[in-house]
N, C-alpha and C positions, 0 to 999 in steps of 0.2 A: 915453357907454352907447351901442351899437349898438342898432338898432329891433331885431333878432333877440333880442339879450339880454334885451329888455323882455318878448317873449312866451313864456309858459309853457309849457315845454318837453314836460310829462306830462299835459296836458289831452286832447288830439286825436291821432289816428293821421295819417298822411299823407293817406289817404282822407277823413279827416273834416275836416282842415286844407283839402284840395283843394274839398271841398263847400261848406266857408264860403266861399272865395273865388269858386266859381263863384256861389255866391248874392250876394255883393257886385256882381259882374259884371253880373247880372241886373236888380238894383236899378237900376245904372246905365242899362242900357238901357232898363229900364222907363220910367225918369225922362224920357230922352230920346227915345225912341219913343212914349212914352204908351201902351204897352200893358198892360192890367189883367191880363192871364194869364201876361204875364212878371214883373208883381209878385208872383202868387200864386206861381209858379214858386222865386222866389227867396226868398219866405220859407220855404217847403217844405225848401230846400235849407240854409236856416241853422238853422230849428227844429229839423230832424231829428238833427243832431249834438249840439245842447243839450239835446235830449229823452235822448238814449242817454247823455248824462254824467252826468245827473240821475239815470236809472235805474240805472247802475252802481255808485253811490254809495248808494243806497238798497237795493239788493239785491246784497250783497257776497258774491262767493264764499267759504266757508270753510274752512280747512286745518289737518290737524294735522300738528305736526313731532316727529318723535324723533330726538336728537341724541346719539350715542355718542362717547366719547373712548377711543381704546386705543393705549397704556396710560393710565390715568388714577388720579391724577396722573401727570406726567411730568416727567423730570429735564431739566435746562438743556443745550440743544443736541441734547438726543435728540429723534428724530421720534415724533409722534404721528398716528394715522391717525383723522380725524373722519368719522362714518358718519351721513348723513343720509335719513330715511324721513319722505316728505311724502305726505300722503293728504288728499284732497278728501272731506269731511265733509257740507257742506249740497248743496243744489241747484245746478244749472249743469253748464255743459260747456264746451271751449274750451281752448284753451292759454294759457300763461303764463309770461313771464320770470321767474325767481327768481336772488335775489343773496343769498351769505351775507355779511352786516358782518362784517368784521375789524379788530382794532386795527391801528394803520398798521404796528407792528414786523413785522407776518406779511406785508405786500406787498399784492399785487393780491386783492380779495375776488371768490372763484370765482362765476360765474354759470352757469345751466343752464335747460334748457328742461322745463315740466311740463306733461303729463306726459312720461315719459322713453321710449325707445324699448324698455327692458325693463321697464316695468311690470308688475306681477303683481297682480291682484285690486285694482285701484285706488289702489297704492301703488307710487310711484316713488323708487327709492333712489340714492344719490349717495355719492362718496367723494372725500375729497382730503387732503393732509398739511400739517403745522404742524409750525413748528420755532422755538423760543426760545433766544435766547443767554442771556436773563436770568430770573431765576426771577421769580415774582408771581402773580398771580389776573389772568386776562384774559378780558373779557366776550366770548364766541364767539356771532355773531348780532346781532341777531335777521335772520331770513330776510324779506327784502322780496319782494313778488311784484309784478309787472306784467302787468296784464289787460286785455282788451278788451271790447266789449259783442260781442253775436252778429253785429251788422252789421259790426264792426271799425272803429267811427267814432271812440270815444272810447279813454281809458286811463286807468286809474286803479292806483296804486300806493300798498300798505299793508305793514305788519309783520305777518307771521303766528304769531309766536311771540315770547317775551321774550329769547331767548338763555340761555346756557348758561355756567357758570364753568369756566375751564380752569386746573387749579393747576399750576404748574410750581415743582418743588421742586429746591434746590441740588444739585448732583451730588457725591458724596464722591470725594475723591481717595485714592489708596492711600498710606497712612504707613509710613514703615520702622518695624521692631520697635525697642522700647525699654523699659527696667525701668519697672515700673509699681507693681508691689506685691509682689515677691517670686516664687519661683518657684511654679507653678500644675501641676496633674495636666494630662493631655492634653485633658480636657474644660474646662480652666480653672477647676476647684474647687479647693478646699483643703481636705485632710484633715485632722482633729482629734481627738485623743482625751481624754476627760474622765477625769482623774487624782483618784481620791477620797482615795488617802494613797500613802506613798510607795513602797509595795510595788508592784513590777512584777506580780506574779502577780494581786493585787488589782486594780491599776488596768486590765489589759489581758484580765480573765476574768470572767466572770459563770456562773450556773448553767445547765444544760442544761436546754433547751426542745424540747418535742417538734416535731419538723420540721427540726431544726438539722443541718446535716450532720456527718457522723462526722469528716471531715478537720479540723472546726474545735475538736475536743477537746483541751484543754490538759492533758496527762498529768500534768505536776508540780502543776498547781495542784490537779488532780483528789486525788492522792495526799494533799497536804497538808490540804485540807479534808473528804475523806472522801465527797464528792459530786462527780457527774461535771459537770466544767466545762469552757466551750467560752471560746475568743478573743472578746473584747468585740468589736463590731462599731465600724467608724468612724464617726463622724458627718460630714456633708459640707457645708461651708457654701459658698454661692453667692458670688463675690466682687461687690463693691458698688465704684462709681466713681460722683463727685459733680463735675457740671460747672458751673462758675459761668459764666454769658453775660453779658458786658456790653453795654448797648444804650441807654447814656445820651447823650443828644444831646451833652450839654458835652464827652465824651469823644471823640468821633468827628468834630468840627465844626473841624478846624483843619487849614491849608495847603490844598494841592491838593487833599487828598482830602475836602474837606469836603463836606456834605449836598450831594446832587445830586437831581433829579428822575427819578423812574421811575414809569412809569404804571400806574394802579391798574385795577381793570376798568372804571371809566366816565371813563379819562383824568384825573384828578386824582393828582397825583404822591404815591409814597411818600418817607418821610424818610428817606433813606439817603445812604451816602458811600462811598468807594473804599476806605477802611480799613475800614468797617463789612460792606461785600459780603465782604471779605477773611475776615473774621472770622466770617460765617455758614458758608461754606464751610470755615472751620478746624471750627466746632462738629459741623457734620455729618460732616466726616472722623473726627473723634474720638470721636464716637457712633457710628459704623459700624465704626471700629476696635476698640471695645472691646465692641459687641456680636456682632461675629465671635467674641470669645473668651469669651464667655458670660457679660459683665458686666452685671449688672442695673444700670440708669442713673438717677440723678438730677439733673435741670436746674433751677437755681436761678439769679436775676438776682442784681444786686449786693445788693439788699435783702433778701434771703432768701426772696423769693417764687418762686412758680412762674415759670420763665423766659419761659413763652408767654403769660402772663395778659394781655398788650394784643397778641397777634397776632391779628390777623382771620381767619386761614386755621386755626387750632389748632381740631383736631375736638373735644380737651376740654381748653380753657385753663386751668381751675383744677388739672389734672393735672401733678405733677413726678416722678413715679416711673416708669418705663419698662423693660421687658425683652422680649426675643426680635424676632422679626422684626415683628411687629405693633406692637411698642413704637417700633423705629427708623423704620417707616412714617409711625408718627404725629410722632415728632420732624421727619421731612422735611417731612411736610404743614404743621407748625406754623411752620417756618423759611420757608416759601414767601413769605409775605407780613409776616415780623416788620419792624419799623421802629424808629427811633429813637425815646426817649421823654424826655420833659422839658420843658424850656423852648424854644419853638418860634418862629419867625418867624409875627404874628398870621394874615399872608394863608394860610401854609401850614397853620397850625391849623384853619383854616375848611375849607380842601380835605379835610385827613384827616378831620375830624367828617362833612364830608358823604357821603364815600366808607364812613366807618364804618358810616351809617344805611343804606347798601344792601348791605354785607357782614354785619351783623347784629351784636346786643347791642352796640352802639356805647358806652354809658358803661361798661362793663365791661371791653368787650374790647380798645378802642382808647383807652382813657383817656390824655391828654396829660400828667396831671400827674405830676411826678418818682416820687412812691409814697415808701415807705421811704427813709430815709437809708442811704447805699452805706456796705457793710461794717460795719452795726451790728450791735447784740446779739441782732436776729433772725436774721440770716445764722449768727453765733455759735452760736445755740441750736440752729438746724438742724444745723448740722456736729457740735456735740456729740452731738445725739441719734444719731447713726452713726459716734460715735468709733471710729476705728481699724479700721474695716470695708472699708477700700480707700482709692485714692489721689483725691485732689481735681485736679482741672485746671481753670484758669481763663484764660478768652479775655477779654483785656481792653483797652480803649481807652488813651486817654493818662491817666496817674495822676499826683496830686499828691504830695508827700512825706508829707503828712498821710493820704492816703489809704493809701498803702502801709504805713504805720505802723498804721494800723486793721485792714488786712487781714493783716499778718506775721503775727498768733499764731493764724491758721486753720490754719497749717500743722502747728500741735501735734495736730490732729483727726483727722490721715489718716496713711496709713500711709507716703505719698510725696506731695508738692504740687509741682505744675507750674505755673507762669504763663508764658503768652505775650502780651506786650503788642504790638499793632500801633500803629504809627505813623509819619507822614511823616517825623521825624525821631529816629530810635533812638538817636541819639548824646547826645541831652539827656535821656535817661531813665537815666543810669549811677546817679544818686543813688538812683532809685526802685529800681531792680535790686538795688543794695546791700542798701537796706532790707529788701527780700523775702527775699535770700538769707541775710541774719542771723536772719531768722525762721525759717528752714527751707524756704525756698522753691527750688526749681531754675525761674529765671528767665530769660528773653531776652525780647530787644526786636528787632522786624523792621518791616522798609519792608513795604509793601502789595505792592511788586515782588518780593520774596521768595516763592517758592511754599510753600504750607503745608508740603507733605513735606519741603521743606529747613529750615524751622523747626522742625518736630517733630524732625528728625533730630538738631538741637542739644542735645537732652537726653541724657545719659549713656545708652549702649548696655552696659552692664556684666551686667545682668539679660536673659536671652533672653525673649521672651514667645511661647507655643506657637502652633504654625498655628492658622487660623481653623477652627471646626467646620464641619461640612456644614450644622448646622440654621439658621445665619443666615448669608445671602450679601449682599453688597455689593452695591449696586442696588436704589432704592428705588423705583421708579417705578411701583411696584405692579403689580395684574393683566397681566401682559404674554402 
């Protein structure tokens, strides 16, 4: 190791190092020449930088940092603008060099001078842009400041904030239209009439009430009953859809798509894989596809629990029902940091538990136990509670024949049942697909190289789904 590498780089400025070097030369000259005044000068030259170094560490400048992401959260591959506002809150003056620490995936960390040329009211404002091709939660910051003493002799570097978490959600892809649960109205709802008896007059009419429009008067029923009767109003039901998301470690750990490291906020990897990342995008896309058509959504895991119970990015991990734009946004955020659960490698377990402690609610939200058995009575009870209210869509990893036999009866609780199995070797899923199809599922197996839209198009397209309503729009990157 070179001598220059052994010297601390962030203790003194060039001026400070120059004074120390001059002091050393003066000490040598005083020893050779026997001059006491030279020795006094040497001590002064050496001590002054040391005193300034001690002073700058005892009296540290204080700063306040405000950081804003626009949009937040942001979708994968979409840019987000980071705005920083830095203000000095304590006594002191002078300039400082600042740097925003970023995860390696975002490239070089931006550096800037404080105060900025455009500073107003003691606050300096800065702006830069970030983009991530992968979902997750990333720690942006902290800002580190390097400042000097009033004499410009010593340096001190410190973090002036704790940083903030940037949530990157999976981006939904546009899915082709396919039959889900029969024909819907223009707003995606189904009209029903309550029939009390076989008579059409009795079924479709009721007594006139003050305020009813005269155009609704049913004259034939009025003549028969002797009282003014109007046509019965139609009751409207909102369609529902259940999405079953598989995030079992054992279902996604095979082949070249086996679990891979994907950095969390503090550098520890998420448990994920190529096939699981495909399924995350599929769940996001299917949820957006249904929400745009006014479906109320319910997301479950293979054990029948809330799909996002173990996701550290879930705003409300115990919630399983979502509706409207707000619900779709919550789904996107919950999918941002979801990972595989179940039996893990011990070292990876430790890393995930460490990360969970930082993100929050480690025991409840990122539990690594497998939870309830897949496709057991709890899942069936959840599906039975919403029997025939809409389609069930299952996004699954590799299934065994026994698991397929356990899942197959679930199709009986839905108006339509769709299952997509993502696996590195789709050809090996023929028996599983046959079991599901015999149970009433429309099932396909695809490799992760197949696009989500292509996989979705493999389902029948006999029944057209109405165009999206204006209320819910694709793009869940939040406030833009």
